[in-house]
C-alpha positions as CSV (number, residue, x, y, z in Angstrom):
1,M,-59.0,-15.4,-34.2
2,R,-56.6,-13.7,-36.6
3,K,-58.3,-12.2,-39.6
4,N,-57.1,-13.1,-43.1
5,S,-57.5,-9.6,-44.5
6,Q,-54.7,-7.3,-43.5
7,K,-54.4,-3.6,-43.8
8,P,-51.8,-2.3,-46.2
9,R,-48.5,-1.4,-44.6
10,P,-48.2,2.3,-43.8
11,V,-45.0,2.6,-45.9
12,I,-46.8,1.1,-49.0
13,V,-49.7,3.5,-48.6
14,T,-47.3,6.5,-48.2
15,F,-45.4,5.5,-51.2
16,L,-48.5,5.2,-53.4
17,W,-49.7,8.6,-52.2
18,I,-46.3,10.1,-53.1
19,L,-46.3,8.4,-56.5
20,S,-49.8,9.8,-57.2
21,I,-48.8,13.3,-56.3
22,I,-45.7,13.0,-58.5
23,F,-47.7,12.0,-61.5
24,L,-50.3,14.7,-60.9
25,V,-47.6,17.3,-60.7
26,E,-46.0,16.0,-63.8
27,A,-49.3,16.2,-65.7
28,L,-49.9,19.7,-64.5
29,V,-46.5,20.8,-65.6
30,M,-46.9,19.2,-69.0
31,L,-50.2,20.8,-69.5
32,A,-48.7,24.2,-68.6
33,I,-45.9,23.6,-71.1
34,E,-48.4,22.9,-73.9
35,N,-50.1,26.3,-73.3
36,V,-46.9,28.3,-73.3
37,S,-45.8,29.9,-76.5
38,F,-42.0,29.9,-77.0
39,N,-40.9,33.1,-78.7
40,F,-37.2,32.2,-78.8
41,A,-35.0,31.1,-81.7
42,G,-35.8,27.4,-81.4
43,P,-39.2,26.8,-79.7
44,P,-39.1,23.0,-80.2
45,L,-35.6,22.8,-78.7
46,E,-36.6,24.6,-75.5
47,A,-39.8,22.6,-75.2
48,N,-37.9,19.3,-75.6
49,W,-35.4,20.4,-73.0
50,I,-38.2,21.1,-70.5
51,Y,-39.9,17.8,-71.3
52,A,-36.6,16.0,-70.7
53,A,-36.1,17.8,-67.4
54,V,-39.5,17.0,-66.2
55,D,-39.0,13.3,-67.2
56,A,-35.7,13.2,-65.4
57,V,-37.2,14.7,-62.2
58,T,-40.0,12.3,-62.4
59,L,-37.6,9.3,-62.9
60,V,-35.6,10.3,-59.9
61,A,-38.7,10.9,-57.8
62,V,-40.0,7.5,-58.6
63,A,-36.8,5.6,-58.6
64,G,-35.6,7.0,-55.3
65,P,-38.5,5.7,-53.2
66,L,-38.4,2.4,-55.1
67,I,-34.8,1.9,-54.3
68,W,-35.3,2.8,-50.7
69,L,-38.4,0.6,-50.4
70,L,-37.0,-2.5,-52.2
71,A,-33.2,-2.3,-51.3
72,I,-32.2,0.1,-48.6
73,R,-35.1,-0.3,-46.2
74,P,-34.8,-4.2,-46.0
75,Y,-31.1,-3.9,-45.6
76,A,-31.4,-1.3,-42.8
77,Q,-34.1,-3.4,-41.1
78,R,-31.8,-6.5,-41.2
79,A,-28.9,-4.5,-39.9
80,R,-31.1,-3.3,-37.0
81,E,-32.3,-6.8,-36.3
82,F,-28.6,-8.0,-36.3
83,E,-27.6,-5.2,-33.9
84,D,-30.6,-6.1,-31.6
85,A,-29.5,-9.8,-31.6
86,V,-25.9,-8.9,-30.8
87,S,-27.1,-6.7,-27.9
88,A,-29.4,-9.4,-26.6
89,N,-26.5,-12.0,-26.7
90,E,-24.2,-9.5,-24.9
91,R,-26.9,-9.1,-22.2
92,R,-27.3,-12.8,-21.8
93,L,-23.5,-13.3,-21.6
94,N,-23.1,-10.6,-19.0
95,A,-25.9,-12.0,-16.9
96,A,-24.4,-15.5,-17.1
97,Q,-20.9,-14.2,-16.1
98,R,-22.4,-12.2,-13.2
99,I,-24.4,-15.3,-11.9
100,A,-21.3,-17.6,-12.2
101,K,-18.9,-14.9,-11.0
102,L,-16.8,-15.8,-14.0
103,G,-15.1,-13.2,-16.2
104,A,-12.9,-13.4,-19.3
105,W,-9.8,-11.6,-20.4
106,E,-7.5,-11.3,-23.4
107,L,-3.9,-10.1,-23.3
108,N,-2.2,-9.1,-26.6
109,L,1.5,-9.9,-26.1
110,K,2.6,-7.7,-29.0
111,D,1.4,-4.4,-27.7
112,G,0.5,-5.3,-24.1
113,A,-3.2,-4.4,-24.4
114,L,-5.4,-6.2,-21.9
115,Y,-9.1,-6.6,-22.3
116,W,-11.5,-7.5,-19.4
117,T,-15.2,-8.3,-19.5
118,D,-17.4,-6.4,-17.2
119,E,-17.4,-9.3,-14.7
120,V,-13.6,-9.1,-14.2
121,F,-14.0,-5.5,-13.2
122,R,-16.7,-6.5,-10.8
123,I,-14.6,-9.2,-9.3
124,F,-11.6,-6.9,-8.9
125,E,-13.9,-4.1,-7.6
126,L,-12.5,-1.6,-10.1
127,D,-14.2,1.1,-12.1
128,P,-13.9,0.5,-15.9
129,E,-14.2,4.2,-16.5
130,R,-11.2,5.0,-14.4
131,F,-9.0,1.9,-14.5
132,E,-7.0,0.9,-17.5
133,P,-6.3,-2.8,-17.5
134,S,-2.7,-3.9,-17.9
135,Y,-0.7,-7.0,-16.8
136,E,1.3,-4.8,-14.3
137,A,-1.9,-3.4,-12.9
138,F,-3.3,-6.9,-12.6
139,L,-0.3,-8.0,-10.6
140,D,-0.7,-5.1,-8.3
141,V,-4.2,-6.3,-7.2
142,I,-2.9,-9.7,-6.4
143,H,-2.1,-10.4,-2.7
144,S,1.6,-9.7,-2.1
145,D,2.2,-13.2,-0.9
146,D,0.8,-14.7,-4.1
147,R,2.1,-12.2,-6.7
148,E,5.4,-13.9,-7.5
149,K,3.8,-17.3,-7.7
150,V,1.1,-16.1,-10.1
151,N,3.6,-14.4,-12.4
152,A,6.0,-17.3,-12.3
153,A,3.2,-19.8,-13.3
154,Y,2.2,-17.6,-16.2
155,Q,5.8,-17.1,-17.5
156,Q,6.4,-20.9,-17.2
157,S,3.3,-21.6,-19.3
158,L,4.7,-19.3,-22.0
159,R,8.0,-21.2,-22.0
160,D,6.3,-24.6,-22.0
161,R,3.6,-23.4,-24.4
162,L,1.0,-25.1,-22.3
163,P,-2.3,-24.0,-20.6
164,H,-2.2,-23.4,-16.9
165,A,-4.6,-22.9,-14.0
166,I,-4.0,-21.4,-10.5
167,D,-5.8,-20.3,-7.4
168,H,-4.7,-17.1,-5.7
169,R,-5.8,-14.3,-3.5
170,L,-6.7,-10.7,-4.3
171,K,-6.2,-7.8,-1.9
172,M,-9.1,-5.4,-2.2
173,A,-8.8,-1.6,-1.6
174,D,-10.7,-2.0,1.7
175,G,-8.3,-4.6,2.9
176,S,-10.6,-7.6,2.4
177,I,-9.4,-10.8,0.7
178,K,-10.9,-12.6,-2.2
179,W,-9.9,-16.0,-3.7
180,V,-10.0,-16.5,-7.5
181,H,-9.4,-19.3,-9.9
182,E,-7.5,-18.4,-13.1
183,Q,-7.3,-20.4,-16.3
184,C,-5.2,-19.4,-19.2
185,E,-4.1,-20.6,-22.7
186,T,-1.8,-18.8,-25.1
187,E,-1.8,-18.7,-28.9
188,F,1.6,-18.9,-30.6
189,D,2.9,-18.2,-34.1
190,A,4.6,-20.7,-36.4
191,H,8.0,-19.9,-34.8
192,G,6.8,-20.4,-31.3
193,A,6.5,-16.8,-30.3
194,P,3.5,-16.0,-28.0
195,L,0.8,-13.8,-29.6
196,V,-2.3,-13.7,-27.4
197,S,-3.2,-15.1,-24.0
198,R,-6.8,-15.7,-23.2
199,G,-8.3,-16.8,-19.9
200,T,-11.0,-16.7,-17.3
201,V,-11.1,-15.6,-13.7
202,Q,-13.7,-16.9,-11.3
203,D,-14.5,-15.6,-7.8
204,I,-14.3,-18.7,-5.6
205,T,-14.2,-16.9,-2.2
206,S,-17.4,-18.4,-0.9
207,M,-16.3,-21.9,-2.0
208,R,-13.0,-21.5,-0.2
209,E,-14.6,-20.2,2.9
210,R,-17.0,-23.2,3.0
211,A,-14.1,-25.6,2.4
212,D,-12.1,-24.0,5.2
213,G,-15.0,-24.1,7.6
214,K,-15.5,-27.8,6.9
215,S,-11.8,-28.5,7.3
216,R,-11.7,-26.7,10.7
217,H,-14.8,-28.7,11.8
218,R,-13.2,-32.0,10.8
219,R,-10.0,-31.2,12.8
220,R,-12.1,-31.0,15.9
221,S,-12.7,-34.6,17.1
222,P,-15.9,-35.7,18.9
223,G,-13.7,-36.4,22.0
224,D,-12.3,-32.9,22.0
225,I,-15.8,-31.4,21.7
226,G,-17.1,-33.6,24.6
227,R,-14.2,-32.6,26.9
228,G,-14.7,-29.0,26.0
229,D,-18.4,-29.2,26.9
230,R,-17.7,-30.7,30.4
231,P,-17.3,-28.2,33.3
232,G,-13.6,-27.9,34.1
233,G,-12.8,-30.1,31.0
């Protein structure tokens, strides 16, 4: 069972110790001042200046920890909690994209800057530390037989100002082939000029292979299979 009594927080205890030491030091300084004889032109003036300096130092020493404790520390804690929440959401998003083999991208049509999520790099089998995404570099990874079709579909969507989707192949560095499904929509300004294109790319290689396997199986009729199984058939 949880006890009702709780120990004081370490930061509170530390602050109270610091505050006690500050007041103790101030008391000792003030006591020393009282026992000092000032032999200069204006003893009261010098004493008042010293008293004022001690009070100022004490005020700063007390106000500083209070400001940190009541204002800065809670804000810093909230900022850390917000950063932790953002990091956790990013990890969940990356995990979801990896499981679904679905990445996202954004193309700025003003400066040509292309952003890929980590999953897009994984699908394209490219190193994000060495590869700089661009629309031209994206086209280079597409299978040569599909490259013109993909580019034409995207350019047509810009002219029509409509979203588009397309399936196409990728040619990997080792010569293997992947199938991906692309979806894209573009944001336009008030004059109809394209600003930003955003889309997704999903690796559908396994789905295509299963579909092709079923299609080949359907093309073989039971009669053909029977004749093939008979000797000399």
